[in-house]
N, C-alpha and C positions, 0 to 999 in steps of 0.2 A: 680439555685435559684428559678425559677418559680415552678419547681417540688416540692421543699421543702416547699414553701409557700402553695401550693395546698395540700400537705400532712398534714401540720399543721392545715389548715382549716378543712380538712376531719376528722382529729382526734378530733378536738374541737367539731365539730357537733355531732360526735358519743358519746362524753362524756357528753356535756351539752344540746344538742338539738340545733336546728337551731335558735330559738328565743334568747336564752341566748347568743349564739355566736354573733348574730347581735348586742345585747345590749353592749357586751364587745367590739366589734369592733368599735362602735360609741363613746367609752370612756366615757359613762355616768353611770358608776357603782361605788359602794362604795368601801371602803378599804377592807371590808370582802370579797366582790365579787372579788376584785383584787387578794387577796391571793388565793382564789379559782381558779381564772383564771391562776395564776402561776402554780398551780398543774395541770391545764389543759394543759398548755404549756409543762410541764415536761412529761406528759403522751403522748402528741403529738410527742415530740422528741423521746421517747422510741418506739412509734409505727413506726415512720419513719425509725429509725435505724434498727428495727427488720424486717421491710418490705424490706429495701435495702439489708440487709444480706440474706434474703430469696430469693430475686431476683438474687443476685450474685451467691448463691448456685445453684439456678435453671439453670442459664445460664451455669455455669461450668459443671453441670450434663449433660445438653444437648450437650455441646461441647465434653465431654468425651464419650457420647453415639455415637455421630457422628464419632469420631475418631475410636472408637472400631468397628463401622460398617464398616468404610473404611478398617481398618486392617483386619477385618473378610473377606471382599470381596477380598482384595489382597491375603490373606492367602489361601482363597478358590480357587482363580484362580491359584496360584502357586501349590497348592495341586492337582488340577485337571490336570494341565499340567504335573506334575511329575507322576501322576497316568497314564496319557496317554503314557508317555515315558516308564514307567515301563511295561505297557501292551504291547507296541510295541516290547520291548526287550524280553519279556517273552511270545511271541507268541508260540502256540503249534508247535511242531517239524514238523508236517505234513504241516502246513501252510507255514513255512519257506522253507521247501523243495519245495513246489509248487511255491513259489515266485522265488527261485533260478532256478528251472527248466524253468519257463517262461522266465527269463532273458537269460538263456543259449539258449533257442530256438530262441528268438528274435535275439540274437547275431549270431547264426548259419545261420538263414534265411538272415540276412543282408549281411553277408560275402559271402554266397553262391551266392546271386544275383550279387555281385561285381565280383567274380571270373568267373561266367558265362558270364558276360558282357565283361570281359577281353578276354575270350576264343573266343567270337564272333567277337571281334575287331581284334584279331590276331590269326586266326585259324591255321596258320603254325608254331606258336611258342609253344614249349612244356612247359607247366606250371610246370611240375614235372620232370625236367631232371635228378634229382638224383634218381628217381624211388623209392621214400620213401613213405611208408604208413602214415608217420607222417607229410607230407607236409600239410599246412592248406587247400589247394584246395582239397586234398583227404579227409581230415577230415570232411569238410562240404559237400562232395559229388559232387563237381564240376569237379573233375579229378579222374582218376583211376590209379592203379598200374599195370604195364605190367609184368606179372609173367615170361615171356620168356626172359626178359632182366635183367642183373645184377644190383644190387644196387650200386650206386657210392657215393663217398664223395662229399661234397659241392665244394671243389676245382676242382675236375675233371669234375663235372657237369656244373659249372658256369664259370670257368676260366681255361680251359684245356691248353691254350698256355701261361700261366703266366711264368715269369722268376724269381720269388721270391725264394731265396735260402732256405727259411723255409718251404713254403707251396706248391710250384709248383710241378708238376708231375715229372719234370726232375731235380728238386733241390736236394740238398745234404741231407736235413733232411726229406723231404716228410711228412710234417704234414698233417693229414687227419681229417676233421671235419664232424661230423654227428649229426643229430637231435636225441633227446632222447624221451622216453615216457612222460617225463615232458616237456611241451611246453616251459617252461621258461629257460631250460638248454640245452646247446650244449656241446658235448664232442669232444675234439680234442686230437689226439693220435700221439705219436712218437713211432712207433713200434721198432725202432732201437736205440732210445735214441739219445744223443748227443755224437759225437766222441771225441777222446782224443785231437783233434786239439783245442778244446775250453776249455781245462783245465786251471784253474787259479793256482791251486796248485796240486801236484801229487794226482790223484784219486778224485779230486773235480772240477766239472764244474763251470766256472765263473758265478756269479749271473747276469752279464750283458747279457749272452746268454740266461739264463732262462727268463729274462725280454723280450728279443726279441721274444722268442717263445710265451710267454703269450700275448705280444702285437699283434702278428699275429693272435692268436686265438680270442682275443677280437675284432680286426678289422673285422674278418669274422662274428662274432656274431652281431656286430652293423649293418653290411650291411644286413644280413638276417632279423634282427628285423625290420629295416626300410622297406625292401621289403614286408614283411608280413603285416606290419601295413598299408602301403599305397596300398596294393594289386597290386604289380608290377610283371612282368614276370622275371626280372633280378635284382640282388642286385646292389646298387650303390657302387662306390669306396670310401673307407674311409681310413684315415691315423691317426696315433696317434697324439693327440694334447697335452695331459698332463698326466703325471703319478701322480695320486693323492696320492697313497700309494703303497709301495712295502715292503714286509717282507719276508726274507729267513728264514724259520723255521727249515730247515734241509739241509744237503748237498745232491747233486745229483752226482752220480758216472758216469763215462763215459760208453756209450753204455747201459745205464739202461732204460728200457722201462718205459715211463711216459705218463701221460695224464693230460689234462687241462679241468676242468669243468667251464664253464662260465655262467653268469646270468646277465640279464639287470637290472641295478639299476634305471636308468631313460632314457627316450627316448624323446628328444626334437626335434620333427619333424619340418622341414624335414632334418636337417643337423647335428644333434649331438646325440651321444649315450654314456652313461656312463655304463661301464661293470665291474663287479667284477669277479675275477678268482681265481682258486685254483689249483695248480699243485700237483699231487699225484703220488706216486710210490708204487708198490706192489698192493695187492688186486686182483690179477688175477692168472689164472692157469699157471702151469709150461709149458714152451715152449721147447720141446726136440730138435726141429730143431735149435732153437737159441743157446741152450747149447752145441750142437755138431757142431757149426760152425767152419769153417777152421781157423778163426782168433784166436780161443782159448781163447777169452775174455768171461769170465762168468760174467754176470751182476747179481746184487743182487736180481733182480726180478725173477731169475730162481729158487731160493731156498727159497723164502719167499712168503707168501700169505697175510702178514699183510699190510694193507693200511696205508701209512704214507704221511702226508702233508709236502712238502718241500718248498713251497712258496705260498704266497697270494698277490694279487694285486688288485687295483682299478684304472682304466684308463678311460680317456675320449677321444672319437674319433670324427673326423670331416669329413663330406662328402666333397670330392673334385672332384667327377666325377659322371655323371649320371649312368654309367654302369661300373661294376667292370672289369678292365682289366689292368694289369701292364706288358703286354708283350712288 
């Protein structure tokens, strides 16, 4: 109300002058002047309404400008961050290669120091008993390969006195596991396959025996993975905890040469490892000695080179001993 009264007075002063407004405010004017003063009041109302609308439009304009500025700032910040991400994703190939090489060098230096420290602590323990050039200690330069000695499987190198019927040296199946050029994959092989003793149907090996072979392969891979990760001289003992998935995709014939390729899915140090495996048949050269064996059993692998997957599995293993030995 005070603002409206002030606006009325200001409008009257502009229309009549200060003296006329004072005379009108003292109520000492005639009827003609009263009508004139009515026109003045009407003009004052029009002036105040136009001024208030102009003020409202001005304030709304300022608010919209402030909002647009804020939106502009937020958009610019988002745009700049997206441009930074795009730039980091589209770095030149040479820069990416340099970054990857630096990471790899740091990784090698770190593990080389750990393997050398282990050698100094236990000088009488062979870090590479399998005599493989793919052992991590050899890869980082902390150990060497003895060319005068034969290369051995992981079972023979780390657990030569085991009594497992699948993987021991004196066992019936004699599963042999070795490292491959791909550090993530181990290859386990049954050179003679599974005998007729484990047939479920005539000419078909029981899937339960296939599961046992894959479980033994996965157990070895989990042990080796924990050993390499923790930089240990010997692998721990692990056992099957859970079969997450198993699928028999093809039949396995008796005495058929087969192999299991295993890969670590997850490694939960220091006690658990999840491994995925794939058993394959074929994909190898003919074995004349095997085809001319006295048993007279010809396996399908003797006359085919086509590689076929007969089973896939994912299993989880648990550490139950500090050093692998089930003798």
